[in-house]
C-alpha positions in Angstrom: 24.2 -17.2 11.1 20.6 -16.9 12.2 18.0 -16.1 9.3 14.4 -15.2 10.7 11.6 -16.4 7.0 8.7 -15.4 9.4 7.0 -12.4 8.3 3.8 -10.1 8.3 0.9 -10.1 6.3 2.5 -7.3 4.3 5.5 -8.6 3.8 4.6 -12.3 2.9 1.6 -10.4 0.5 4.9 -8.8 -1.1 7.3 -11.6 -1.4 4.5 -14.0 -2.8 4.2 -11.4 -5.5 7.4 -11.5 -6.0 8.2 -14.8 -6.6 5.7 -14.8 -8.7 6.7 -12.0 -11.0 10.4 -14.5 -11.1 8.0 -17.5 -12.2 7.1 -15.4 -15.0 9.5 -14.1 -15.8 12.0 -15.8 -14.6 14.2 -12.6 -13.6 13.0 -10.0 -10.7 15.3 -6.8 -9.2 15.3 -5.8 -6.2 16.3 -2.0 -4.5 17.7 -3.3 -0.7 18.4 -1.0 2.1 20.7 -3.3 4.2 21.7 -2.5 8.0 24.7 -4.7 8.5 26.2 -5.6 11.5 22.2 -6.6 13.1 21.6 -9.4 15.7 19.6 -11.6 13.0 19.2 -10.9 9.2 15.6 -10.5 8.1 13.4 -8.0 6.2 12.3 -5.6 8.4 9.9 -3.8 5.6 9.8 -1.5 2.7 10.0 1.9 2.0 8.4 3.7 -1.0 10.6 6.8 -2.4 10.4 8.2 -5.5 12.1 4.9 -7.7 10.3 3.1 -6.2 10.0 0.4 -3.5 13.5 -0.4 -1.2 12.9 -3.6 0.6 14.7 -2.4 4.6 16.6 -5.9 5.4 18.6 -6.3 8.7 22.2 -7.8 7.9 23.8 -10.3 10.8 27.5 -9.8 9.0 29.8 -6.5 9.3 30.0 -4.0 6.3 33.5 -5.4 5.7 35.5 -7.6 2.9 32.3 -8.7 1.0 30.2 -10.7 4.4 27.1 -8.4 4.3 27.0 -9.1 1.0 27.4 -12.9 1.0 24.8 -13.1 3.7 22.4 -10.8 1.8 22.8 -13.4 -2.1 22.6 -16.8 0.7 19.6 -15.4 2.4 17.2 -14.2 -1.2 18.5 -17.3 -2.6 16.7 -19.4 0.2 13.9 -16.9 -0.1 13.0 -17.4 -3.4 14.0 -21.1 -3.9 17.2 -20.0 -6.5 20.8 -21.1 -6.2 23.4 -18.8 -4.8 24.9 -17.9 -8.5 21.5 -16.9 -9.9 21.5 -14.1 -7.2 24.0 -11.0 -8.1 24.6 -7.5 -6.8 24.4 -5.6 -9.7 24.9 -2.4 -8.1 25.9 -1.0 -5.1 28.0 -4.1 -3.4 30.4 -0.8 -1.5 26.6 0.8 -0.3 24.1 0.3 2.1 21.4 0.9 -1.1 21.6 -2.2 -3.6 20.2 -3.4 -6.8 20.1 -6.8 -6.9 18.8 -9.2 -9.7 17.2 -12.7 -9.5 17.1 -15.3 -12.0 15.3 -18.2 -12.1 
């Protein structure tokens, strides 16, 4: 399974901001739009919607039996340097659009 943690400058700035928010408040909520079945797992930019910002994420796992969700949790735990148990899918476990809570 391949993870790409290299990001463009805009995404690096956003991730740095999210990491700062996590260290201040000890929890962070992210909206993710997953694209399962991709060649590699990586963040692919953001979408600005009326509900706020949504992160586009390619996921190198099929959308079956929780495989893609497990990859998302693992990827985010690495990115935010937290235990996998601190990354929870709050809603959307069976959908492409997910709300994720990360705790430190």
